[in-house]
N, C-alpha and C positions, 0 to 999 in steps of 0.2 A: 062622690068623695074624690078630691083631686090629689090628696097626698096623706099618707099615714106613716108615722114614725114612732120610735120608742120615746124620743124627746123632740118637742117642737120649741124652737127659739124664735121669739118675736123681737126683731130689731137687730140690725148688724152694726150697732155701735160697738165700742171697745168691750164693754161687759158682755154683750150678746155673742160676739164672735169669739171671744176668749172661751166662754163656756161651750159654745158649739164645737170649736176645733178640738178642745180637750176631750169632749165626749166622743167625737168621731175618731180621734186618735186612739181612744180606748175601745173602739169597735162597736160603739153604740150608734145605730142608725139615727141620724139627726137631720131635720129640715130646719133651715134658717130663712125666715121671711124678712124682707126689707121693703119699706114703703117707697123709698127713693130709688133712683137708678144708680146710686153710688153708696158705698158704705161709710160708716164713721159717725153718723148722727150729727150732734152739735160739735163734734171734733172731726167733721168730715172736710170736704173740699169741693170746689166748683171751678169751672173754666169760664173766663169772661174776656172777650176781645183777644183771644189767643194766649192768655196768661192763666196759669193755675194758681188759685188762692186757697189757703187753709181757711175754712169757715170760722173756726173757733180756736182750738188749741193749735199751737205752732211748734212746740218743742215737747220732748218726751223725757221724763225721769224714769228711773228704774231699769235702765239698760246697763248699769254697772254689774260687776260680778256678784251674783246672789240677789240682784234686784228682781222685782216681780216680773217686769216685761222680759228681762233676760232669762228668767227661769222658764217662763211659758215658751219662749222661742226655742230654747235649748230642748225642752221637753218634747215639742212637736217636730223638731228637726228643721227649723227655719232660722233666718237671720235677716238683718237690715243694715244697710250702709248708713253710718251716722257720724257726725262730728261734734266734739265737745263745745259747748257755749261757755265763754270765759266768765260770764256773770251778767249783771245788769247794772247799767249806769243810771242812778237815780238823780233827777234834777229837782232840787227843792227851790223855793223862791229865792233863797240867798246862799245856796251851797250846792255842791255835787258830792255824791257818795258812791264809791265803787263797791257794790255788793258782789264781791268777787268769789270765784271758785276757790281761790287761794285765801284761806282764812286770815293769814297775816296781812295781806293786802287790804282786806275788808276792815280789819281792826285798825290799821294805820289810817284809813280813810275816815273812819268814825272819829278817831282822835282829832283829825284835822278839821272836820266839819263841826264837831261838838266838843271843843276843848274843855268846857266846863264840867263834862262828865268825869274826866280823869279815870281813876281806878274803878269808878262805878260802871263805866262803860265796859271795861274789861270783865268786871264781875258778871254783868248781864250776859255778855257774849259767851263767857265760859259756861255759865249755867245753862243758857239756851242750847249751846252746841253739845254739851254733855248729855242733856236730856234728849235731844234729837237723836244722838247716836244710839241711846237705849231704845227709843221708839222705832228707829229704822231697823235695828236688830230684831225687835219683836215682830215688826211688820213682815220681815223676810221669813218668819216662821208661819205666816199666813193665818193670823187670828180670825176667829168668827165672833162677831159682836152684833147684837147681844146674843149670847148662847141660848138656844131654844130647847135643847134636850140633852140627854146623857152623852151622846156622841160629840156634840159641840163642846160640852164641858170637859170631856176627856181630851179632846183635841187641844183646847185652850190650856189645859193643865200641862201639856207638854212644853208650853212656852216658859214655864217656871225654870226650866233648865237654862233659859237665856238670861236669867238674873234680872228681872224687871224691877228690882226693889227700889231703885232710885226714882222710878216713875210714880210709885204708889202715893207718896205724899201730895202729888199734884193732880191726882185723878179727878177730884171734884172741885178744882179751883180754876179760876180764869187766868188769862195771861197777865192781868193786873198784878197778880201775886208774884209773878216773875220780876216785874218792875219793882215792887216793894222789897223783894229779897235783895235786889241790887242797890236799893236806896235811890231809885230814880223816880222823879215826880215831885220831889220836895220843893223845887224852885221853878218859877214860870219858864225859865229858859229850857228846862228839860222837855217841854212840850214839843219843841222842834224835833227832837229825837223820837218822841212818841209818834209824831206825825209820819216820820219815815217808816216806822214799824207798821203803822196803820195802812199806809199806801201799799206796802208789800202784802200785808195780810188780806186786804180787800180782794186781791186777785187769787189768793191761795186758800183762804178759809171763808171768804164771802162776808166777813164782818171785821170788827176792830178788836184790838187787844183786850179791851175791857170786857167784851162780851164772849169772846171765843175761849174754849177750854185751853188751859195752859199747855197740855200735851200737843194739841193741834197747832197752837201758836209756835211751839218749838219746831215742829216739822215745817210749818208754812214759811218760817223765816230761814229754813235750812236748805231749801230746794237748790239754790245755786251753788252753795258750798258742796253739797252732796254730788251734784253734777247732772245738768240737763243736756240733752243732745238734740241737734237738728237732724232729722232724717233727710237724706238726699232725695229730692223730689217731693218733700213735704210729707204731711200726714198720710197721703195716699200710699206712700211706701210702707209705712207700718201696717196699714190695713191690708195691703196686698200680700205682705209676708204671711199673715195669718190666713187670709181667705184663699189664697192660692193653695196653701197646704190643706185647708178644709176640703176644697173641691178635689184635690189629688187623692185624698184619703177616702173619697166616695161620698162626701157630704153633699146634700141637696140644697143649693143656694137659689132662692127665688127673689128677684128684684121686682119692683112696682107692685108689691102686694101689701097695700095699706090695710091694716086690720080694722074692721068696723064693728066686730062683736066677738065676745068670748062667752061660751056657755059650757056647763059640765053636764054630761049625760052618763050616768053610771060611773064607771071608772075612767072615762075618757073626757078630755077637753076637746071641744069643737070650736075651731077658730075660723071665722068668716072674714073674707077680704073684700075690698071694694069691687073687685072683678066678679064677685059672686061665688068664688071658689071657697071650698070648705076643707080644712086640714084637721087631722085628728092625731092625738097622742095621749099617752097615759101620764106623761109628765110635761110640765110647761116651764120654760125660762122666759121671763118678760123683761126686755131691755127698753122699758118705757118709764116716764115719770110715774110716781105713785098716783098722781091726780089723773093721769090718762088711764092707768089700769082701773082705777075706781069707776071711771066713766064707761069703759068698755066692758067691764065684768060686773054687772049689777048684782049678781049673786055672790060676790065676794063676802066673806064673813063680816057681819055688822060691826064687831069689835075693831077690826082692822080699818074699815071704812070710817069709823068714828075718829080714830087716831089721825087718819089722813086729813079729815076735815079740820082738825085743830092745828095743823102745821102752819107755821108762818110762811108766807109766799117767798119765793126766791127772787133773785135779781134778773133783769134783762140786760142786754148789751147793745150799745151803739158802736158799730165797727166800721172803720174805713178800710177799704181794700184798694191799695195803690200799687202801681208799677211805675217806677221812675228811672230816668236816665242815670247811668253810673256817675255822671259828672256832679250830681247834687248830693252824693254821699261822700262825706269827708273821708280821707284815706284811712284814718284810724277809728272810724265810727264803731261803737259797740253794736253788736247784732241785736241786743236787747237794751232798751232804754225806757225809763218811766219818768213821767213829768207830773209834778204837783205844782199847781199854779198859786194856790192860796192856802195857808196853814189853817184858816178859820172856816173855810167853806166845806160843805159835805163832800165825801169821797165818791164822786160820780159826776155824770153829765158833763164831762170834759175837764173837770178840775183835776182828776187823777187819770192820766192816760198811759196805757201800756203799748209800747211800740216794738214790734218784732220785725226784724229785717232778715230776709233769707241771705245766706252767704253768696258772695260773688260767684258767678258761674253756675249757680244751681239751675237745673232744667226747668224749674217752675216759671222762670222769667225768660226763657229762651237764651239766646247768646248775648243779648245786649242790655236787658233790663233787670233791675233789682225789685223784688217783690216785697211789699211792706204791708203789714196790718197794724192798725191802731185802734184800740178798744177802750171804752169807758163804761162803767156801770150806769144803769138807768132803771127807773121804775117802769114796769110793763104797762100799767094802766094808762099812763099819760100818752102813750102811743096808740094803744088799741082803741081808745075812745074818740080819736080825732077824725073829723070828716076828711074826705079824700083830698081836697085842695089844701086844707090846713095841715094835713099830714105831710104833703109834699113840701110845703113851705117850711115847716119845722125841721124836716129832714135836711133840706138844703142849708138852712141857717146853722144847724149844728155841725154839719160837714164843714162849712166855711170857717166857723169859729175854731174848730180843731186844727184845720190846715193852717190857719193864721198863727196859732200858738206854736205849732210844731216848727213852722218856718222861722219864727222869731227866736225860739229857744234851742232847737236841735239841728235842723236842716236848712240853712240859709239857701234861698233860691228854690225851695221845694216846689212851689206851684209852677214855676217856669219849666221844671223838669218832669212834670207829670205827663205820662203817656196814657195811662189807664187809671180811672178813679171812679169808684162807686161806693155805696155804703149800705149797711144792713141795720135794721132796727128789730125790736121784739116782734113787730108784725112780720118782718122778713123771716125770722126764725120760726114763727108759728106756721107760716105758709110752707116753708121748705123742709122743716124737720118735724112738723106736726106736734111739737111739744106744747104742753098746756100753757096758753097765754104767751108763748115764745120765751118762757123762762129758760135760762141757761146757767150752768155752773152749779146746779144742785141746790141743796138747802144751805141756809146760813148756819155755820157750824157753831152752835151754842151748846151750853151744858144740857139744855132741855131736849135737844133733838139730834144728838150724835153720840158716838161711842156706846156706852152701856145703855143710853137712853135713845139710841137710834131706832127708827121704825124697823121691826123685824123683817129680815130679807126672805121670809117664807110665809105664805098665807097660813093662818092657824088651821092645822089639821089637814092641809092639802099639799100635794106635791107640785106646788106652784111657787117658783123661786124668782125673787126680784133681784135684778142687777142694775148697775148704773149709778148715777150721781145723787139719787135721792134716797139711797139706803147706805148702810155702812160699807166702806169708810167715807163715802162722799165724793167730792169733785176731783177732777184730774184723771188722766188716763191710767196712772198706777192704781188709784183707788178703784176705778171701774174694772180694771183687770182683776184685782183682788176679789171684787164681788162676783166676777165670773168664775173664779177658782172655787169660791164657796158654793156657788150653784152647782158646779161640776161635782164637787165632793158629795153634796146632798143627793144629787140624782144618782150617782154611782152607788151610794149606800143603799138607796131604795131598790135599785136593780139587783 
């Protein structure tokens, strides 16, 4: 036996290290296993040709006063240096919209791009923002969904003091109901505005406004108004703030420990890694996708495995990782920009691209370069099934198409200023993060598989707690951190 702890945590992604650090801070001996040589999972980072890149997530929400990340950092006695992102500049085929942190600026930009909406646009934004304010307030109370037992129900009952009443009528409705309430969708021209909403929601809830729950839509459209921040040094800084504290508190962090099997013997979990080492604990926190847990733990309850088998697959990502000379970045360029090429094409495979630019002078790019990531959604199976040469050709072609469109629409002269350029596909994410089929971003947030219908974040009858983007609340670092808080609470209750 190479290690035994009160709680064993598999995966040093955001959900895993949040749970691990909170447990260690509470005096619970915790071992944290990570398959890679760096933390973060699909929100991690890597170094390429002397430049540091964020692998997936590039900015962080929840660092405001009372936000989930801020609460965790304050609780464990840590901090991170960050700067506010002004918003995102959305490039439509025939217009630009400033989805700004300043709501008045956003509203004015919507009026300019979609004059036919008139007061209906104001009505939609007021409804969306009011509902989002309610849900953010509830989220800061750290809800547990779906509640599994009396403790969960009692905890969630305390949220009634946060006055959730305005959210209740929307609980089982999709975002389409928000459009209907504002009178949007009655004329064909309204579909341009709906396309803007869909391109934003594709990145925040993994689906469109017609399919996503109204509550999730309200939050997904509110990220920039609420305030996202860039951590100086990239996502590595957020991870280090937590894990440095975990180790300082006596936590046992083991890298290059890819789990190959999970078994239960009596009241203990036995976890075997690729190196042949075996770790034991009476409680388990798993920061893997639910598909990976089902594969690694064949004795998991049949009812849970059956639900996993019925889940709709998630998206993959095709991501460009670029380092460019400062001269190709316009002086007033927004750090976040999003490009929609065609109103009528599917939201993915280069039609909808999210571009994130690190601030000037950020150490990720050294003293002279600006680091940029550009991502688009893609189906995983089209990449995993390709033979080697066809895969390379498809990857190069997709990279060229995206660079061409970015140069034409956002960054003139981009390709002349490229110093470092590489790309990642679902196959890349499968290789480096070991996630099932290279899927990233969690589940598509639909009424049937999120919120009260989310897959339970604890195995039935077992002290095995699931964290990460495939359980409630879903994708994003704030959501993953909240799942880690839930696991911490459950483990502490059992102790």
